[in-house]
C-alpha positions in Angstrom: 4.7 1.3 -36.2 6.1 3.3 -39.3 9.1 0.8 -40.6 13.1 1.8 -39.8 14.4 3.4 -42.9 17.7 1.9 -44.3 20.3 3.2 -46.5 22.6 0.8 -48.6 25.5 1.2 -50.4 26.0 0.4 -53.7 29.6 -0.7 -54.6 31.3 -3.1 -52.8 28.6 -3.5 -50.9 25.5 -5.0 -52.8 27.5 -4.6 -56.5 31.2 -6.1 -56.7 33.5 -3.1 -57.8 36.7 -3.5 -56.9 36.4 -6.8 -57.1 35.6 -6.9 -61.0 37.8 -3.9 -61.6 40.7 -6.4 -60.1 39.8 -9.6 -62.2 39.8 -7.5 -65.4 42.7 -6.0 -65.0 44.6 -9.3 -64.6 42.6 -10.7 -67.4 43.8 -7.6 -69.5 47.6 -7.6 -68.4 48.0 -11.3 -67.0 48.5 -9.8 -63.6 47.7 -11.6 -60.4 46.4 -8.4 -58.0 43.6 -9.2 -55.3 41.7 -7.0 -52.9 44.3 -6.5 -50.6 46.1 -4.9 -52.7 43.7 -1.8 -52.4 45.1 0.4 -49.9 42.1 2.8 -49.7 39.3 2.6 -52.0 40.3 2.8 -55.8 43.8 3.1 -54.9 46.7 0.7 -55.3 46.5 -0.9 -58.5 47.0 1.1 -61.6 44.1 1.7 -64.2 41.2 1.4 -61.9 39.6 4.5 -62.3 38.4 4.0 -66.0 36.0 1.1 -65.6 34.1 3.9 -63.1 33.8 6.0 -65.9 32.2 3.5 -68.1 28.4 3.4 -68.2 28.9 -1.0 -69.6 30.7 -2.0 -66.8 28.7 -0.4 -64.3 25.8 -1.7 -66.3 27.2 -4.9 -66.0 28.3 -4.9 -62.2 27.6 -8.5 -60.2 25.7 -8.7 -57.4 27.7 -9.4 -54.5 27.1 -13.0 -53.1 23.8 -13.3 -51.2 23.0 -9.5 -51.9 20.0 -10.6 -53.9 18.8 -12.4 -50.6 19.8 -9.6 -48.1 17.9 -6.9 -50.0 15.2 -9.0 -50.5 15.1 -10.3 -46.5 15.7 -6.9 -45.6 12.9 -5.3 -47.5 10.0 -6.9 -45.6 11.5 -5.7 -42.1 12.8 -2.6 -43.3 12.0 0.6 -45.6 15.4 0.2 -47.9 17.1 2.8 -49.9 20.3 2.2 -52.1 22.6 5.5 -52.5 25.1 5.1 -55.3 27.2 7.8 -56.2 28.3 7.5 -60.2 29.1 9.9 -62.6 25.9 11.4 -64.3 26.6 9.7 -67.7 26.7 6.8 -65.7 23.4 7.2 -63.8 20.9 5.5 -66.2 22.6 2.0 -66.8 23.1 2.1 -62.7 19.4 2.3 -62.0 19.0 -0.3 -64.9 21.3 -2.8 -62.8 20.0 -2.1 -59.6 16.0 -2.5 -61.0 17.3 -5.6 -62.5 18.7 -6.7 -58.9 17.2 -5.6 -56.8 13.1 -5.8 -58.3 12.1 -4.6 -54.1 13.5 -1.4 -54.2 11.3 1.0 -55.6 12.8 3.6 -58.2 12.3 6.4 -56.2 13.7 5.1 -53.4 17.6 5.2 -55.3 19.1 7.7 -54.4 22.0 9.1 -56.7 24.3 11.8 -54.2 28.0 11.6 -53.3 26.6 13.8 -50.5 26.0 10.9 -48.2 26.5 13.3 -45.1 23.3 15.0 -46.0 21.4 11.9 -45.8 19.2 10.8 -42.9 17.7 7.3 -42.1 18.0 5.0 -38.9 20.6 2.7 -40.3 23.3 3.3 -43.4 25.5 0.4 -44.4 28.8 1.4 -46.2 32.3 0.4 -46.7 33.4 4.0 -47.1 34.1 5.2 -43.1 33.5 9.5 -44.6 30.6 8.3 -45.7 29.1 7.1 -42.4 29.4 11.0 -40.7 26.3 11.9 -41.2 24.8 13.6 -37.9 21.0 12.1 -39.0 22.3 8.9 -39.4 21.4 6.7 -36.1 23.4 3.9 -36.5 25.8 3.8 -38.9 27.4 0.3 -40.1 30.7 -0.4 -41.4 30.8 -2.9 -43.7 34.0 -4.6 -43.8 36.3 -4.6 -46.9 40.1 -4.9 -46.5 40.4 -1.2 -47.2 39.2 -0.1 -43.9 40.3 -3.4 -42.1 41.9 -0.7 -40.1 38.9 1.6 -38.8 38.4 0.9 -35.3 35.6 3.0 -32.5 33.0 2.0 -35.4 30.0 -0.6 -35.3 31.2 -2.9 -38.1 29.8 -6.0 -39.9 31.7 -8.1 -42.3 28.6 -10.3 -43.9 25.1 -9.7 -44.7 23.7 -11.8 -41.9 25.5 -9.8 -39.2 23.8 -6.7 -40.1 20.3 -8.8 -40.0 21.2 -9.8 -36.8 22.2 -6.5 -35.6 19.2 -4.6 -37.6 16.8 -7.3 -35.5 18.1 -6.5 -32.4 18.3 -3.1 -32.6 14.7 -2.7 -34.3 12.9 -5.4 -31.3 14.3 -3.0 -29.0 12.5 0.0 -30.4 9.2 -2.0 -31.0 9.2 -3.0 -26.7 10.1 0.1 -25.9 7.5 1.5 -27.8 4.9 -0.3 -26.7 6.1 -0.4 -22.8 7.5 -3.7 -22.7 10.3 -4.2 -19.9 13.7 -5.8 -21.3 16.2 -6.0 -19.5 17.2 -2.9 -19.3 16.4 -2.3 -22.9 20.0 -1.9 -24.2 22.4 -2.8 -26.2 26.1 -2.6 -25.8 28.7 -2.5 -28.1 32.6 -3.1 -26.5 34.7 -1.3 -30.0 38.8 -1.7 -29.7 41.3 -2.9 -31.0 42.9 -6.6 -30.2 43.9 -6.7 -26.5 42.6 -3.3 -25.2 40.2 -5.2 -22.8 36.7 -6.5 -24.1 36.7 -9.6 -23.7 37.6 -8.9 -19.9 35.0 -6.4 -19.6 32.5 -8.9 -21.0 33.1 -11.1 -18.5 32.7 -8.8 -15.8 29.7 -7.5 -17.5 28.1 -11.1 -17.8 28.2 -12.0 -13.9 25.5 -9.5 -13.8 22.4 -11.2 -13.9 21.2 -8.2 -16.3 23.5 -9.1 -19.3 23.2 -12.0 -22.1 25.6 -11.7 -24.4 24.5 -12.1 -28.1 25.5 -14.9 -30.5 28.6 -13.9 -32.4 29.9 -14.9 -35.7 32.7 -14.9 -37.9 
């Protein structure tokens, strides 16, 4: 069976971007900004944008904690692509950075594009809501960051382990269906909504039926 295709965002998912910008600004100006000061991606702290056009900054961005292990593990399970949007003059620096930190990724699986809505894949993991609106992404997954905390109505994860768990559940469901093996109705149900909307109440009602099981949650 062909591996599922997964597209991963680069900045603020696999590579620390806003954290690194804030660290540099605080160091240079003696300020004490944090990620919570960012109201939307790249907005909320003065002078952030100058770093995104700097090839040296792009080249030296550190991988997020656990990102190397995440990409290595996911690459064993899926056909992994990395999509990144950097200025043209920073493309070679970004390519070199990806190949250094994530050697499992073939150069041909590195996509340079701001039009992620045109991409096609089984899964996409991104911290920007507008990048997850493509019609050809079967399972868009939001990577929780301070600038998207208020977003509801989407499947979201806060850690790489959560994404691996979600991916594995869907992957095994598809494999079982492909080989005709019956599962417990063969469905994954996600209850999504703001606090107080009744998710817990409704899940308890569903769990009274023996056809439903609750998956392990993470915090």
